[in-house]
C-alpha positions in Angstrom: 70.2 -153.0 -3.4 70.4 -152.9 0.4 68.5 -149.6 0.4 65.6 -151.1 -1.4 65.5 -153.9 0.8 65.2 -151.7 3.6 62.5 -149.9 1.9 60.6 -153.0 1.3 60.9 -153.9 5.1 59.4 -150.6 6.1 56.3 -151.6 4.2 56.3 -154.8 6.0 55.7 -152.7 9.2 53.8 -150.0 8.0 50.9 -151.9 6.2 50.2 -154.6 9.2 50.2 -151.5 11.5 47.8 -149.4 9.4 45.3 -152.4 8.9 45.5 -153.1 12.7 44.9 -149.6 13.7 41.9 -149.2 11.3 40.3 -152.5 12.4 41.7 -153.5 15.8 41.9 -157.1 14.3 44.5 -159.5 13.9 42.4 -161.7 11.6 42.0 -158.5 9.4 45.8 -158.1 9.4 46.2 -161.9 8.4 43.3 -161.5 5.5 45.3 -158.8 4.0 48.3 -160.8 4.0 46.7 -163.7 2.4 45.2 -161.3 -0.3 48.5 -161.1 -1.7 48.3 -164.7 -2.7 46.6 -164.4 -6.1 49.4 -161.9 -7.4 52.0 -164.1 -5.6 50.5 -167.0 -7.5 50.5 -165.2 -10.9 53.8 -164.1 -10.7 55.2 -167.3 -9.3 53.8 -169.2 -12.5 54.4 -166.7 -15.2 56.6 -163.7 -13.9 59.4 -166.5 -13.9 58.7 -166.8 -17.4 59.7 -163.0 -18.0 63.1 -163.8 -16.4 63.9 -167.1 -18.3 62.7 -165.3 -21.8 64.3 -161.9 -21.3 67.2 -159.9 -20.0 67.2 -160.5 -16.3 68.8 -157.0 -15.7 65.9 -155.1 -17.6 63.1 -157.3 -15.8 64.7 -156.3 -12.5 64.8 -152.6 -13.7 61.2 -152.3 -15.0 59.9 -154.4 -12.1 61.7 -151.8 -9.5 59.9 -149.0 -11.1 56.6 -150.8 -10.8 57.1 -151.6 -7.3 57.8 -148.1 -6.2 54.7 -147.0 -8.1 52.8 -149.0 -5.8 54.1 -147.3 -2.8 53.5 -144.2 -4.3 49.7 -145.2 -4.2 50.1 -146.2 -0.6 51.5 -142.7 0.1 48.2 -141.2 -1.5 46.0 -143.4 0.5 47.7 -142.8 3.9 47.1 -138.9 3.3 43.3 -139.5 3.2 41.5 -138.6 6.4 39.8 -141.8 6.5 42.0 -144.4 4.7 39.8 -147.1 2.9 41.2 -150.7 3.5 40.5 -152.0 -0.1 43.2 -149.7 -1.7 45.7 -150.5 1.0 44.9 -154.5 0.0 45.1 -154.1 -3.4 48.4 -152.3 -3.4 50.0 -154.2 -0.9 49.0 -157.6 -3.0 50.5 -155.8 -6.4 53.8 -155.1 -4.4 54.0 -158.7 -3.1 53.6 -160.0 -6.5 56.4 -157.5 -8.1 58.5 -158.7 -5.1 58.2 -162.3 -6.3 59.6 -161.2 -9.8 62.6 -159.5 -8.2 63.3 -162.5 -6.0 63.3 -164.7 -9.0 65.9 -162.3 -10.9 68.4 -162.3 -7.9 68.1 -166.1 -7.5 68.8 -166.9 -11.2 71.9 -164.5 -11.6 74.4 -166.0 -9.0 74.7 -169.3 -10.8 75.9 -167.6 -13.9 78.5 -166.0 -11.8 79.7 -168.6 -9.6 80.9 -172.4 -10.1 78.5 -174.7 -8.1 81.1 -175.2 -5.1 80.8 -171.6 -4.3 76.9 -171.3 -4.7 76.4 -171.8 -0.5 79.1 -169.1 -0.1 77.4 -166.6 -2.5 73.9 -167.6 -0.8 75.3 -166.6 2.5 76.4 -163.4 1.3 73.0 -162.8 -0.4 71.5 -163.6 3.0 73.5 -161.3 4.9 72.6 -158.3 2.8 69.0 -159.4 3.0 69.1 -159.8 6.6 70.7 -156.1 6.8 67.5 -155.0 5.3 65.5 -157.0 7.6 67.1 -155.6 10.7 67.3 -151.8 9.6 64.1 -151.6 7.7 61.5 -152.5 10.5 63.4 -150.6 13.2 63.5 -147.6 11.1 60.0 -147.9 9.7 58.7 -148.1 13.2 60.6 -145.0 14.5 59.4 -143.1 11.3 55.7 -144.0 11.9 55.9 -143.1 15.4 57.6 -139.6 14.7 56.2 -138.5 11.3 53.2 -140.9 10.5 52.4 -143.7 7.9 52.6 -141.3 4.6 56.3 -140.6 5.4 57.0 -144.3 5.9 55.6 -145.2 2.5 57.6 -142.4 0.9 60.9 -143.9 2.3 60.5 -146.9 0.3 60.0 -144.8 -2.7 63.2 -142.8 -1.8 65.2 -146.0 -1.0 64.4 -147.4 -4.4 66.3 -144.9 -6.3 69.7 -146.1 -5.2 68.6 -149.8 -6.3 67.5 -148.4 -9.8 71.0 -146.9 -10.5 72.7 -150.2 -9.1 70.6 -152.2 -11.7 71.1 -149.9 -14.4 74.9 -150.3 -13.8 74.7 -154.2 -13.9 75.7 -156.1 -17.0 73.4 -157.9 -19.0 72.1 -161.3 -18.3 70.4 -162.3 -21.7 68.4 -165.7 -21.7 70.5 -168.6 -22.7 69.5 -171.2 -25.1 65.9 -171.5 -26.7 63.6 -168.9 -25.0 60.3 -170.4 -23.7 57.1 -169.7 -25.5 54.4 -168.0 -23.8 51.6 -170.8 -23.1 50.0 -172.0 -20.1 52.1 -175.1 -20.3 55.4 -173.7 -20.0 55.4 -172.4 -16.4 54.1 -175.5 -15.4 57.3 -177.2 -16.2 59.0 -175.5 -13.2 56.3 -177.4 -10.9 56.9 -180.7 -12.8 60.6 -180.1 -12.2 60.3 -179.5 -8.6 58.2 -182.7 -8.2 60.4 -184.8 -10.0 63.6 -183.7 -8.2 63.2 -185.0 -4.3 65.4 -182.6 -2.8 63.9 -179.6 -4.2 60.5 -181.0 -3.5 61.4 -181.6 0.1 62.9 -178.2 0.3 59.7 -176.3 -0.8 57.3 -178.6 1.4 59.3 -178.2 4.8 59.5 -174.5 4.5 55.7 -174.1 3.7 55.1 -176.2 6.8 57.4 -173.9 9.2 55.8 -170.7 7.7 52.3 -171.9 7.6 52.3 -172.5 11.2 55.4 -171.0 12.7 55.4 -167.3 11.4 53.8 -165.2 13.9 54.2 -161.9 12.1 50.5 -161.1 11.9 50.3 -160.9 15.7 53.1 -158.5 16.0 51.1 -155.3 16.2 48.6 -156.9 18.5 51.4 -158.1 20.8 53.1 -154.4 20.8 49.8 -152.9 21.4 47.9 -155.2 23.6 50.7 -157.7 25.4 54.0 -155.4 25.3 52.2 -152.0 25.5 55.6 -150.8 23.4 53.6 -148.8 20.4 55.2 -148.3 16.9 58.7 -148.4 17.7 58.5 -151.5 19.9 56.5 -153.0 16.9 59.4 -152.2 14.7 62.0 -153.8 17.0 59.8 -157.2 17.1 60.1 -157.4 13.3 63.9 -156.3 13.4 64.7 -159.0 16.2 64.2 -161.8 13.5 66.2 -160.1 11.0 69.0 -159.4 13.4 69.2 -163.0 14.1 69.6 -163.8 10.5 72.2 -161.2 10.2 74.4 -162.7 13.1 73.6 -166.3 11.4 74.4 -165.1 7.9 77.9 -163.8 9.2 78.8 -167.0 11.0 77.7 -169.3 8.3 81.5 -170.0 6.7 80.8 -173.7 7.7 77.9 -174.4 5.3 79.8 -175.3 2.3 81.3 -178.2 3.8 77.9 -179.8 5.0 76.8 -182.6 2.6 73.8 -183.7 4.1 71.7 -180.7 3.3 68.5 -182.0 3.6 69.2 -182.8 7.2 70.6 -179.4 7.7 67.2 -178.0 6.6 65.5 -180.1 8.8 67.6 -179.2 12.0 66.9 -175.7 11.2 63.3 -175.7 10.6 62.9 -177.5 14.1 65.2 -174.9 15.9 62.9 -172.2 14.2 59.8 -173.8 15.6 61.3 -174.4 19.1 62.2 -170.6 19.3 58.6 -169.3 18.3 57.1 -171.7 20.9 59.6 -170.0 23.4 58.5 -166.6 22.2 55.0 -167.2 22.8 55.6 -168.7 26.3 58.1 -166.0 27.1 55.2 -163.3 27.1 55.1 -160.5 28.3 59.0 -160.3 28.8 59.8 -158.2 26.0 63.7 -158.4 25.9 63.4 -162.4 26.4 60.8 -162.2 23.3 63.2 -160.3 21.2 66.3 -162.8 22.2 64.0 -165.9 20.9 62.7 -164.3 17.9 66.5 -163.6 17.0 67.3 -167.1 17.7 64.4 -167.9 15.3 65.9 -165.5 12.8 69.3 -167.4 12.9 67.8 -170.7 12.1 65.7 -169.3 9.5 68.4 -167.9 7.4 70.3 -170.9 7.7 67.6 -173.0 6.4 67.3 -170.6 3.7 71.0 -171.0 2.6 70.8 -174.7 2.2 67.5 -174.4 0.6 68.7 -171.8 -2.0 71.8 -173.7 -2.6 70.0 -177.1 -3.2 67.6 -175.4 -5.5 70.0 -173.3 -7.6 72.7 -176.1 -7.8 70.0 -178.7 -9.2 67.9 -176.5 -11.5 68.9 -175.9 -15.2 69.7 -172.3 -16.3 66.6 -172.4 -18.7 64.3 -173.3 -15.6 66.0 -170.9 -13.0 63.7 -167.9 -13.4 60.6 -169.9 -13.2 62.0 -172.2 -10.4 63.0 -168.8 -8.6 59.8 -167.5 -8.9 58.0 -170.8 -7.6 60.5 -170.7 -4.8 59.7 -167.0 -4.0 55.9 -167.9 -4.3 56.5 -170.7 -1.4 58.7 -168.4 0.8 55.8 -165.5 0.5 52.8 -167.6 0.4 53.6 -169.8 3.4 53.8 -166.8 5.7 50.8 -165.2 4.3 48.8 -168.4 5.0 50.3 -168.5 8.3 49.2 -164.9 8.9 45.6 -166.0 8.2 46.1 -169.0 10.4 47.5 -167.1 13.5 45.3 -164.4 13.0 42.2 -166.7 13.1 43.3 -168.6 16.2 44.3 -165.3 18.1 40.7 -164.1 17.2 39.4 -167.3 18.9 41.6 -167.3 21.6 44.5 -164.5 22.3 47.6 -163.6 20.5 49.9 -165.4 22.9 47.9 -168.8 22.6 48.0 -168.4 18.8 52.0 -167.9 18.8 52.3 -171.0 21.1 50.1 -173.2 19.1 52.0 -172.1 15.6 55.4 -172.9 17.2 54.0 -176.3 18.4 52.4 -177.1 15.1 55.7 -176.1 13.1 57.3 -179.0 15.2 54.8 -181.4 14.8 54.5 -180.6 11.1 58.1 -180.9 10.4 58.5 -184.1 12.4 55.8 -185.8 10.2 57.6 -184.6 7.1 60.8 -186.1 8.3 59.1 -189.5 8.8 57.5 -189.2 5.5 60.3 -187.9 3.3 63.7 -189.7 3.3 65.6 -186.9 1.6 65.0 -184.5 4.7 66.9 -187.0 7.0 70.1 -187.8 4.5 69.6 -185.7 1.3 72.7 -184.7 -0.4 73.0 -182.8 -3.5 74.5 -186.1 -5.3 71.6 -187.9 -4.5 69.8 -185.9 -7.2 71.1 -185.6 -10.6 72.7 -181.9 -10.9 72.1 -180.0 -14.0 74.7 -177.9 -15.6 74.0 -174.3 -16.5 72.0 -174.0 -19.7 71.4 -177.9 -19.9 68.2 -179.2 -19.9 67.2 -182.9 -18.6 65.7 -184.6 -21.4 62.2 -184.9 -20.0 62.3 -181.1 -19.9 63.4 -180.1 -23.0 61.2 -177.4 -24.5 59.2 -178.4 -27.6 59.5 -175.9 -30.6 56.4 -173.8 -30.8 53.7 -175.5 -33.3 
């Protein structure tokens, strides 16, 4: 699966770079990122229903095939003499929605394999493999774009999906447990209701939205690479990889996370460190090496936050809702940066990329502190403060009604 993660990260460099080269606008990069919200919203509400209703291995397999198909489409567009923007937007948005479903599958399987006390360690391992992809993928993507061009970068994602398909085919089955949820508009919304009624889960979602809405500067990386640092596609790949490298180092050094009880506070401190590092990244421009170091620190803080948030959600969610909650979590994780790309691209258009980065980092810090003041669970939240749900057990208020 690491190869597939690398391929997906190659796309995270190739698509923004192609859009920026075509438009010379950070706002356009942000708009393309925001265009992913509709398919992500659909996948966030209904893709998780597939995970809760059908064998999770089969859902992952067919989802990966469709995802590779969207990259084949991007190859075709990139081969055109004058690539149109609309197909790039549509195919990138489709890939984002499919990625949401894949993330829901990955998040719903570990609680079936590990006891609750081992979920933090399992999450650390999962984050480690993810960060390997986040480090290697953008760096390779930047080099491939610079040496061979965009069509080869998009082709690389298709090629790297093949080992993942073989690995998924070799996995055991993970059929749905208990009563399968019925197809209706109401059933996916049960996940939203569960999150709203579970304080630690709700707090985890909200603080991540704040952190990514204001503090995610990735839409500005193409402009920073071309206009501020003058480092080209290879340097652009390093900007994306720096966050992943910090996350990779952070995930390696997370043996202590299982002993932390106040996980709400741990998430809060991690988000504040993220905001401070992003602010420093903006203030350090145009010192490229210093900027890479600060992005790495931000990545380490982000992965620690992700481990604690994932553990909170997996532990407190009953199995029959894990697909939909996992999809909702993926929607939050991806939609925050997408809206953040739009925000930072707009601010950069009105001011400059550097000012937009600094403004976003400071806004992240301010927003996180406001949430801490408003939500007590972000200061002292323990898993024992919310009622844990055993695998396959549904809280009484969330029991599925039989179809009429």
